[in-house]
C-alpha positions as MATLAB code, in Angstrom:
seq = 'MNTSFENISVSGIAVALPHNKLELSSLSQLYGTNEVQRIMANTGISAVRVADAQTKTSDLCFMAARELIAKMTVNSVDAIVFVSQTHDAVMPATSVMLQHRLGLSTNTVAFDISYGCSGYVYGLYQAAMLIAAGGCQRVLLCTGDVITPLLYPTDKHVRLVFGDAGSATLIERGNDCLSFILRSDGSGMDHLKAAKQKNEITHDGYLHMNGSAIMEFALREVPKMIAELLQVKNWHAEEVGSYVLHQANEFMLNYLRKKMALSKEAVPIAVENTGNTSSASIPLTLALTSDRLRQENRLNKAILCGFGVGLSWAATSLDLSKALILSPLEYLSH';
ca = [
     -18.952   -8.662   25.206;
     -20.074   -5.377   23.247;
     -18.246   -1.847   23.145;
     -16.989    0.912   21.306;
     -13.948    3.256   21.151;
     -14.014    6.930   20.370;
     -11.071    8.587   18.447;
      -9.243    6.103   17.176;
      -8.452    5.032   13.695;
      -6.480    2.510   11.301;
      -4.063    4.380    9.811;
      -1.919    1.954    7.281;
      -2.143   -1.939    6.594;
       0.604   -4.042    4.907;
       0.808   -7.573    4.238;
       3.867  -10.106    3.163;
       3.653  -13.560    1.567;
       6.348  -15.858    1.446;
       7.881  -16.011   -1.720;
       7.311  -19.884   -2.875;
       3.779  -20.738   -4.340;
       2.172  -24.320   -4.285;
      -0.024  -24.828   -6.804;
      -2.726  -27.466   -5.718;
      -2.494  -28.962   -8.861;
       0.771  -30.347   -8.585;
      -0.990  -32.346   -5.564;
      -2.957  -34.570   -8.101;
      -0.615  -37.625   -8.114;
      -0.940  -37.600   -4.288;
      -4.503  -36.848   -3.732;
      -5.893  -38.044   -7.351;
      -6.592  -35.519  -10.244;
     -10.480  -35.700   -9.498;
     -10.335  -35.247   -5.555;
      -8.055  -32.165   -6.196;
     -10.105  -30.455   -8.863;
     -12.982  -31.488   -6.786;
     -11.563  -29.414   -3.775;
     -10.023  -26.573   -5.522;
     -13.525  -25.868   -7.304;
     -15.231  -25.930   -3.534;
     -12.911  -23.845   -1.864;
     -11.966  -21.432   -4.771;
      -8.273  -21.809   -4.020;
      -5.832  -23.097   -6.487;
      -2.642  -22.046   -4.717;
      -1.099  -21.537   -1.291;
       1.629  -19.357   -0.097;
       4.194  -22.005    1.535;
       7.421  -20.718    3.681;
      10.513  -22.016    3.774;
      11.977  -23.874    6.674;
      14.136  -20.834    7.762;
      10.636  -18.392    7.456;
       9.069  -17.568   10.933;
       6.024  -15.821   11.271;
       8.106  -12.868   12.580;
       9.939  -12.732    9.644;
       6.683  -12.108    7.586;
       5.412   -9.372    9.894;
       8.467   -7.953   10.218;
       8.705   -7.077    6.277;
       5.117   -6.227    6.603;
       5.912   -3.553    9.657;
       9.279   -2.021    7.924;
       7.340   -1.433    4.952;
       4.661    0.162    6.554;
       6.482    2.100    8.780;
       8.876    3.365    5.746;
       5.906    4.265    3.996;
       3.980    6.416    6.521;
       6.855    7.844    8.000;
       6.372    6.857   11.467;
       8.718    8.117   14.123;
       7.016    6.407   17.286;
       5.265    3.220   17.792;
       4.254    2.849   21.557;
       3.105   -0.736   21.670;
       3.698   -3.539   19.661;
       0.823   -6.538   19.341;
       1.564  -10.071   18.138;
      -1.050  -12.211   17.253;
      -0.589  -15.812   16.105;
      -0.914  -19.518   16.793;
       2.626  -20.198   15.203;
       4.974  -17.764   17.625;
       8.427  -18.126   16.882;
       9.473  -19.585   20.303;
       7.822  -20.624   23.329;
      10.010  -18.026   25.330;
      10.549  -15.163   24.596;
       7.796  -13.371   23.165;
       7.840  -12.743   19.356;
       6.792   -9.208   19.731;
       9.712   -8.438   21.784;
      12.042   -9.972   18.986;
      10.162   -7.474   16.425;
      10.467   -4.455   18.804;
      14.247   -5.015   18.415;
      14.268   -5.830   15.062;
      12.192   -2.945   14.146;
      14.351   -0.671   15.855;
      11.663    0.540   18.459;
      12.051    2.268   21.274;
      12.550    0.035   24.585;
       9.942    2.198   26.035;
       7.372    0.403   23.895;
       4.970   -2.310   25.417;
       4.996   -5.661   23.916;
       3.314   -8.923   23.912;
       2.116  -11.720   22.242;
      -2.076  -13.071   21.837;
      -2.573  -16.568   20.675;
      -5.271  -16.320   18.475;
      -6.331  -17.934   14.943;
      -9.002  -16.960   12.695;
     -10.685  -14.304   14.690;
      -7.123  -13.088   16.027;
      -7.288   -9.950   13.651;
     -10.285   -8.336   14.996;
      -9.292   -9.382   18.232;
      -5.885   -7.471   17.903;
      -7.375   -4.372   16.817;
      -9.677   -4.614   19.931;
      -6.259   -4.877   22.344;
      -4.664   -1.904   20.024;
      -8.003    0.251   21.112;
      -8.046   -0.551   24.406;
      -4.093    0.366   24.785;
      -4.902    3.910   23.048;
      -8.496    4.656   25.122;
      -6.630    3.912   28.140;
      -4.503    6.763   27.611;
      -1.068    5.338   27.189;
      -0.661    4.898   23.775;
      -0.731    7.234   20.941;
       0.057    4.538   18.147;
       0.063    0.571   18.190;
       1.750   -1.729   15.706;
      -0.464   -4.949   15.321;
       1.297   -7.820   13.691;
      -0.813  -10.771   12.684;
       0.317  -13.893   11.253;
       1.069  -17.767   11.025;
       3.118  -20.015    9.346;
       0.802  -22.860    9.807;
       1.693  -24.996    7.141;
       4.120  -27.101    9.132;
       1.769  -28.056   11.109;
      -0.267  -29.513    8.479;
      -0.106  -33.382    8.045;
       1.775  -34.269    4.517;
      -1.477  -36.590    3.562;
      -4.328  -34.552    4.912;
      -5.909  -33.458    1.906;
      -8.423  -31.354    3.841;
      -5.982  -29.037    5.256;
      -2.929  -28.898    2.836;
      -5.447  -27.846    0.239;
      -6.595  -24.726    2.017;
      -3.888  -23.159    4.407;
      -1.174  -20.935    3.586;
       1.598  -18.603    5.012;
       1.322  -15.088    5.492;
       1.958  -11.894    7.982;
       1.006   -8.561    8.299;
       1.375   -5.317   10.218;
      -1.147   -2.417   10.955;
      -1.049    0.831   12.639;
      -3.896    2.021   14.764;
      -3.875    5.731   15.974;
      -5.747    8.220   17.822;
      -7.598    9.767   14.990;
     -11.354   10.494   14.393;
     -13.139    7.161   13.810;
     -14.838    4.890   16.440;
     -14.609    1.479   16.264;
     -17.572   -0.772   17.372;
     -16.731   -4.359   18.229;
     -18.783   -7.328   19.423;
     -16.555  -10.374   20.652;
     -17.642  -13.871   21.217;
     -15.908  -17.207   22.465;
     -17.084  -20.526   22.941;
     -14.152  -23.208   24.293;
     -16.898  -26.160   24.370;
     -16.444  -26.151   20.484;
     -12.105  -26.242   20.662;
     -11.929  -29.774   19.278;
     -13.069  -28.739   16.063;
      -9.732  -27.184   14.710;
      -6.816  -27.534   17.365;
      -3.216  -28.814   17.069;
      -1.743  -30.763   19.942;
       1.907  -29.642   21.222;
       4.135  -32.663   20.436;
       3.848  -34.268   16.807;
       3.616  -38.104   16.484;
       3.575  -39.492   12.654;
       1.554  -42.332   13.497;
      -1.489  -40.628   15.330;
      -1.214  -37.370   13.784;
      -0.904  -35.735   17.183;
       0.668  -32.287   17.127;
      -0.668  -31.578   13.488;
      -3.737  -29.318   12.754;
      -7.043  -31.400   13.090;
     -10.109  -29.764   11.529;
     -13.506  -30.580   11.480;
     -14.680  -29.040    8.517;
     -18.155  -29.459    8.437;
     -18.594  -28.478   12.409;
     -16.683  -25.281   11.545;
     -18.994  -24.229    8.803;
     -21.928  -25.112   10.848;
     -20.426  -22.584   13.527;
     -19.778  -20.013   11.195;
     -23.376  -19.915    9.308;
     -25.230  -19.918   12.854;
     -23.124  -17.170   14.732;
     -21.970  -14.944   11.597;
     -24.870  -13.375   10.356;
     -26.397  -13.260   13.771;
     -23.138  -11.207   15.176;
     -23.200   -9.023   12.523;
     -26.774   -8.060   12.257;
     -26.276   -7.296   15.734;
     -23.396   -4.667   15.185;
     -25.743   -3.356   12.306;
     -28.195   -2.786   14.928;
     -25.287   -0.926   17.564;
     -24.180    1.533   14.607;
     -27.824    2.109   13.385;
     -26.959    1.472    9.916;
     -28.478   -0.753    6.973;
     -27.263   -3.667    5.961;
     -27.037   -2.349    2.019;
     -25.170    1.265    3.585;
     -22.101   -0.493    4.597;
     -19.620   -0.537    1.459;
     -17.820   -3.940    2.302;
     -18.150   -6.553    4.570;
     -14.329   -8.657    4.743;
     -14.934  -11.852    6.469;
     -12.064  -14.251    7.443;
     -11.092  -15.703    4.151;
     -11.682  -19.709    5.188;
     -13.057  -20.821    1.612;
     -14.922  -19.364   -1.413;
     -17.697  -21.954   -0.394;
     -18.260  -20.690    2.896;
     -17.869  -17.012    1.979;
     -20.654  -17.335   -0.609;
     -23.020  -19.025    1.641;
     -22.855  -16.408    4.071;
     -23.348  -13.994    1.816;
     -26.443  -15.231    0.546;
     -27.681  -16.133    3.730;
     -27.036  -12.358    5.104;
     -28.592  -11.094    1.326;
     -25.418   -9.001    0.432;
     -24.528   -8.334   -2.723;
     -21.118   -9.698   -4.453;
     -19.644   -6.369   -4.448;
     -19.625   -5.897   -1.002;
     -18.158   -9.315    0.186;
     -14.241   -9.541   -1.338;
     -13.274  -13.024   -1.759;
      -9.560  -13.458   -2.134;
      -8.368  -16.928   -1.471;
      -7.748  -18.361   -4.872;
      -4.103  -17.800   -4.771;
      -3.330  -17.479   -1.106;
      -5.622  -20.152    0.430;
      -6.361  -19.716    4.335;
      -4.273  -17.382    6.166;
      -5.522  -17.270    9.450;
      -5.304  -14.295   11.376;
      -3.698  -12.561    8.339;
      -6.676  -13.092    5.890;
      -8.838   -9.977    6.618;
      -5.560   -7.513    6.121;
      -4.685   -9.758    3.160;
      -7.634   -9.323    1.305;
      -7.880   -5.520    2.147;
      -4.581   -5.503    0.509;
      -5.490   -7.395   -2.343;
      -9.129   -5.845   -2.999;
      -8.671   -2.144   -1.721;
      -8.005   -0.713   -5.058;
     -11.535   -1.785   -6.345;
     -13.272   -0.857   -2.692;
     -11.802    2.472   -2.880;
     -12.423    3.105   -6.259;
     -16.089    2.039   -5.684;
     -16.283    3.972   -2.386;
     -16.918    1.036   -0.402;
     -14.561    1.285    2.408;
     -15.585    4.563    4.354;
     -17.968    1.868    5.847;
     -16.592   -1.398    6.327;
     -17.168   -4.207    8.883;
     -14.339   -6.580    9.553;
     -15.361  -10.118   10.730;
     -13.201  -12.980   11.958;
     -14.329  -16.772   13.194;
     -12.899  -20.191   13.712;
     -10.588  -21.710   15.890;
     -11.450  -21.398   19.526;
     -13.936  -21.482   18.984;
     -13.818  -17.476   18.867;
     -15.862  -14.850   16.640;
     -15.469  -11.418   16.329;
     -16.459   -8.044   14.224;
     -15.538   -4.456   13.987;
     -16.958   -1.416   12.185;
     -14.625    1.247   11.207;
     -14.174    3.646    8.390;
     -10.915    2.676    6.224;
     -11.248    5.224    3.322;
      -8.300    7.374    4.834;
      -5.761    4.199    5.565;
      -2.987    3.310    3.553;
      -3.099   -0.071    2.268;
      -0.712   -1.564    0.692;
      -0.238   -4.221   -2.090;
       0.864   -7.834   -0.984;
       4.920   -7.948   -0.512;
       6.755  -11.209   -1.369;
       9.261  -12.659    1.236;
      12.127  -14.464   -0.146;
      14.707  -15.781    2.907;
      18.175  -15.913    2.239;
];
C-alpha cells in the first residue's frame, strides 16, 4: 500500500535503555573466543542492553514517554499506540496500562499493535491515520521490546545480536507531509518467529531466526521500496539527508547502503553498544546520531525504513529538522 498524509509532523522522540549492559566478549567461554570475535566483527555489535527480570517493555516506554512529555510541556494526548511483540500481559492492553501510568485523560484512545522490526513505521502510519481522520490532534507512539527472555541461552545467532529498548514518539498536526509504503508477506513467517509455549528441549517458545533468509529478503525488497518512495516524493537519492534503517546488524546495513549507492554519512549505523532492538531501533538510531545529522543538515529530508519479522517492511519520508530528539535514557529498576 502507498499513501500520504498532509499537515502532520513528528515533533519529538525519546528512547530508554536498560541499565544492564552485556559485553559480548564475556560470552567467549560459552561460545569460544574465535566465534564471538567473528560474530562481533560481522555484526558490528560489541554489547547489548538486557532488561532484568522485573523490567517490562512498558517500563522502558513509560520512562521515554514521561521524559518526552515533560520536555515538550505537552498538556494533552488524544491517543496512545503501543507497538511491540512483548506486551506486558495477554490482557489488558499494555497501551491502557501506559495511559494510566502517564496520567493521561480517560478520553485517550489506547490500543496495541503486535509488530517487530517494521513496527516503528507501521506505528507512525497508524498515528498519522488517527490524526488525518480528525479525531486526534496529538498521538503518543510507544514502540519497543524486552526480547532477551525469548533468546535461548546457547543460541549464539540471536543472543549475540538482540537487545532490549523502549521508545516514545509524539506525532501532531503540523506542516509536514508523511508518505508511506507498507508491505507484508506472511509466506516468510517461519524465518523469524517465537511460539507461545516454551520448551527447553525443542527450543519452542524461544526466538528462531533464519538469518540468511532474512538477509536475502531485505536485500531484495528494501532497495526496491526506497526507490519507489523516492519516485513518489520526486526526490533524487542524493538529496535525502538520512536513510535511517532498522538496525539489524552492521553487515546488512552496509550491504544495503552499497547496493543503493548511498554515502556512509547518509546511512547512520548505531548497533555497537545496543544490538538489534526491534521496533525501537529506528528511534534509538536517531537518538544516538541526531546531533551529527542535525549539524550536517541531514534531518529535513529523511527516510525511515523497517523490515523483518512477518515478513513485513515499511518506509516513510518526513522532515525531522524541527523535532526534539533526546539522548537515550537509562532505566534502572528499583
